[in-house]
N, C-alpha and C positions, 0 to 999 in steps of 0.2 A: 302199414302197408300204402301200397300205388296203387291210386284207383284201375279198376278193371275197366278196361275201355270199350269191350263187347257187349257188359251189360249194359252202359252208357249208351252207347248205340243203339241196342236193339232197346230200350226202355224208349227210346225220342225215338224209332221209328214208330213203336204205339203209339204214343203220343199224340205225333202228328195224324195215324191213321183218324185215332179216337173221335180228334175235332171231326173226321167225315162222318161219322156217324152219331154226335150232335147237331153238328150242320142238318144232315138228311129230318133229324128229329123237330128241330127248328122250322125250317122253311119249308120242306118237300110239300108239295099239295098231293092228298088231299092228306091232313092232319091226322096224326095215328094212324095212321093206317099201317098193319102190320104187315111186314115186309117180306116173315117167312111163311105166311098164308097161301102152301103154291096152289089153292083155288083163283087166290084174287091176285098174286106177284106178278113182277115180270124177271125173268134173270138178269134184268142189269138192276134193278132192285133188291133182286133177292142176294147176290154177289155183292153189293153195295154193301148190303147189314151187313153179311158172311164175312168177309175180310175184318169187319168189328171184331170179330166174336173173340181174336186172339189178343185183345190190346188188355180187358179187364186181366182175366186170368195169369199173364205177363206179369202187366202192373203188379199184383197182389205180391206171386211166385218173386220174380224178383227186389220187390220188398223185403222178405223174409228175409232171401242173399243177401243182399247190401246190411240186413240187421245182424247177419252171422259175422260180415265181414267188417263188421266197421266195431263193433262189440268183443271181440278173438282179443282186440289192443289192450283190454283192459280184463286184467283176472279178479275185480272187483263182480265180484257175481250182483252183491246191496245197492249195490252204486249203480250197474244196468239195469237192474229191474227198474232200480228206481226214475231211471231213462226209460224205459220201456213202459212203465205207469204213465211219466206228464205225457210223454206224445201219444200216448193213445189217446188219454182224454183230450189234448189239445185237438188230436183230427177228428175226434168224437161230435164236441164244438164247433171246429168250422164245416163241419158237413151237414150240423140241423143251422146256421146261420147264414155263413158265407157264400155256399154253397145253396143251400134250398133256395134264396134270394135270389142271385144270381141266374137259376135255371127258372122261377118262376117270374120273378119282379112281384111279388106279390108281399108288399107292405104289414099288410095283415098277419101271415105265417099261417096260413089255413091247410097248407099242406107238406107235409114235411117228408124230404126224400133221405132213405136210407141204405145207402149206396156204396160205392168201393171206398171211397174216405172213410167213412162211419166203421168198414166195416176190417180194414187195413186196422183203425186204431182198436177195436175190438180183440184183433189181432193182433196187438202186440201186446195190448193186456196181458190176451193169456202165454204170450211166450213169456214175458217176466212171471209170470208163475211156477210156469212150467224151466226156468232157464238151469236151474241146478241137474236138471235133468243131463244127459248126454246128444248134442245136433242129431245123431245115429235116430235117440229112441225120439225124437219129438218130430223126424221125420217120417219114424212107422208110424206114431201117433196122427201124424197127416194125410197117413194113406190109408189107416185104417179109418178112419173119419170118411173121408169118400169112399169106401168100401160100404159102410154105415148105413152112408146116405144111398147108397147106391140099392142096397135091399129093400130101404125103408117102401118104397111102394106098395109094393107084392108082402110083407107082413099084416097080417089080422091085427091091429092094434085098436081092443072095442075101448078100454079105459080110455072115460073122457078127459079127463085131466093129464092122463099120461099123452096122449091125443095130441092136446092142446098143449104141452111144452115139449112136443119131440115138434109139432109142425114151428112154431116160432125157433126154435134151435137152425130145423136143416130147410125149411119151407117158405117160401115168398109169401109174401099177406097183403093185404089192404085192413089197416088198425083206426076205427073211429074211435076218437082221445073227443066227445061233446062235439064242440061246432070244428073241429078240426079234426086233422086224419097225420094215421104214420105211413106210406107208401115204404113196405118193405121189400124193398126189393133182394139186397144182399144180405141171407142169414145167417147170423153166426157162424158158425162153425163151420157150413158147408164151404167159408173164402178162409176162416182159419184153419181148415184143411189143407190149401195151395198154400196160403203163405207157411206155415209147420212145414210144409214139405220145400218150400224156399228154401228154406231155415236150417234141415237136415243137409240139402245139397251142396249148403255151403260149400264145406267140406272139398269137396268136385274141384274148385278154383284156387285149391294151395297143392296140389297135386300136377308133378311133370306131366310135360307133353295133354293135359285136359283136352287138348283141345278134339284127341281121339273120341273123347269119352264121351261130350260135345255129339257129336258125327253117332256114335253108339249110340245116347239111348235117344235120340230123336228120330232115328231110323227104326229100333224098335221100337218106339210110343205109335209111330205112325201105322207100322206094319199088326202092332196087337189090335189099333183102332179097325181097321181094313178087316183082319179078320171079323172082330166082336160083333161089329156093323153088321157087316156082311149075316150072321146068323141072330140079328137080334137080336144084342146080348150085350147091356148094360147104356143102356137110355130107356124113355120113358116115351119116348117119339118111337117106331116102327120105320123100317123105311117101303117103300112099297113100287112097282113097276109102274112108269106113269103115263100120260102119253106119247111122250115121245125122251132121248135119250139126254136133255141137255134136262129137261123136268125130271129124270130117274135120277140123274146126279142129284139133281138138288135137293132132293126126299133120301139122297144115301149122306149126304154132307149137312143135313138140317137137324143136328143134333141139339140137344136143351142146354140151356144157359141157365132157368129162372129151377129151379135151381143145376150149378156144372153137374153133371151127371159123371161118371168115369168116363162113358164117351167122350165126352165135351175134352173135359181135359187132358185126354188124350192124343186128343188132337191136335188140342190147339199149343199144348205144352212141347209137342209132336215138335210141332213147326217153328215154336221159339226155342229147342237147343240150335235145329238146324241153322236161324238165323245166329243167335248166338258163335256154333260152330265158321260160318261162312264171313262173320265181323270179325274172326280172329286172323282169316286170314284175307281180308280186303281193306285193304288204307285207300282212303284219297279225300278230297274234298266234300265230294258227296258225306262219307262219313264222320268228316270234322264237322259239317252241320248236322248230320242226327248227331251225335254228341252232345253237342249243344244244348237241346229240349231235352235232352237226356239224365242231365248233370241235374237240373232243376225240377221234376218233375213238379212237387208240390205246386212251386209257385207258377208256372205255365198250365196246369190246372186248373186254379182258380184264377187266375186272369183270361181264359181261353171262352168260361164259359161267361163273364161279361161280353166280351168282347164280339162275340155272336148272337146274341140277346141286344146287344143294344145295334147290332147290327141290321136287326131282324125288325127293332123296331123303327130305324132307318128308314129299310125298305117297306113298310106297312104306306108311313109317310108317303112315299115317294107313290105308290101305288095310289095316292087318294084319300085312306083312311085319317081320321083324329083321332089325337088321344082318347078322342069320350067316346071311341068304336071299340078300343083296341079292349081286351078281353083276357083277364090277366090270371082270371080264376083254370082247375080243375087242369086237362094237359093244353089249352090253349097257344097258354105262350103269348100272349098279345091277340090273337088272331080274331079278326070282328067272327061271332056268332052268326052263322046260317049265310054267309057272305062268302064267294071263291076270294083266298089266296092264297100266297106263298109263289114257289117256283117249280121249275121244271128239274127234273133230275138234272141234268146238262148244267144247272144255271147252278141245284148243289152242292159240285165239283167245281164250277170255276170261284165259286164265294168261300167255301174251303180252300183251295190256293190262295187264295188270299190275306185270308183272316189269319190258316197258319205262317203266311211271307209276312207279315206286319206282324207275328207278336216274335219272331227271331231276334227284331232289335232291342226289346226287354229283355227278355230270355237270354241273351249274350249278354245286357248289363248285367243283370241279375245273378249270373256264374259267375264274372268278376267277381261282385262284389260279396257274393256269399263267400267266395277261397279266399278271399281277403280280411274276413269276417271270420271265418271256422270256429272258431270258440264259443261267439255269443250265439245268445238264443235264436236267432235264426237256423242250427242246425233240428231246430224241433219243427220246422216248416219244411 
């Protein structure tokens, strides 16, 4: 089956925007400040974070959709299950090694991150176990998981073991393991729900005139989001009137990502559907650039962390700090303790643009190389 260009275009857009969030995380001063805390943030910082909210759910949803479109070519369920299992395990391994080191630059691996790549990995493994079910059934399971997560915070769970199990499956956590720890940011079932939804929606791209369906789903998701949000239904963070219209709008849009709530998914996936629809209608040199990034998202994801972090080290050296002063523990990323470092938000945007532009060249090369070696081990990457 021919690749669906709109998927690559939208995936490329979110990969580019995602880098903005990671540049802000590592470069912006003050380090570790919460950009969505309405008591301390500014509109510029808030919306810089807000626009990147769309990246992870779109990435995960389209991972499920792409799995459907690629696996349907083969009628061999056992072979498809084997592929999903191997790829899932491979992604988990990458998360705890290559990605974790790229984020922290900590050769001691004191803190492991369980983020989007590991979540997709576990999602693929669970998808493999469910592969004998119809795509529609898998999509329904994803929706049910999302609804379960939405109501869990209001359920009175008193059993300790059950509460711990539910927490590990649906909620973020910090898990100490001796002298090390796992930052469990992307709960397995929370994000598997989105991946399953993406798999279930795969059939949509096989229908004639599916573009109108994309517009319909996107509009419906956003309309439902506005309605439920107005009544403070479907998210653990209620909105309220603030000191002015801008901050009130920020409060209204400030839905919960960790874990992804029903309203978070309606908002972000609603925008995703509309972007897919627009990508079907718009073809230009710009969309070709987006498509290049979107064809090899995993390769881009891996190298962008190293490019960002190496750039930060170069900046710190340029600011007069030595390697001995750099602190790579905790959430410091190399920033010296108790010393002002980092850059303003304007510089964050300039550095982001430079890094994304720089990465275009290896991404374009790898996309061509992978296309020429489609049957190799590279399909796992």
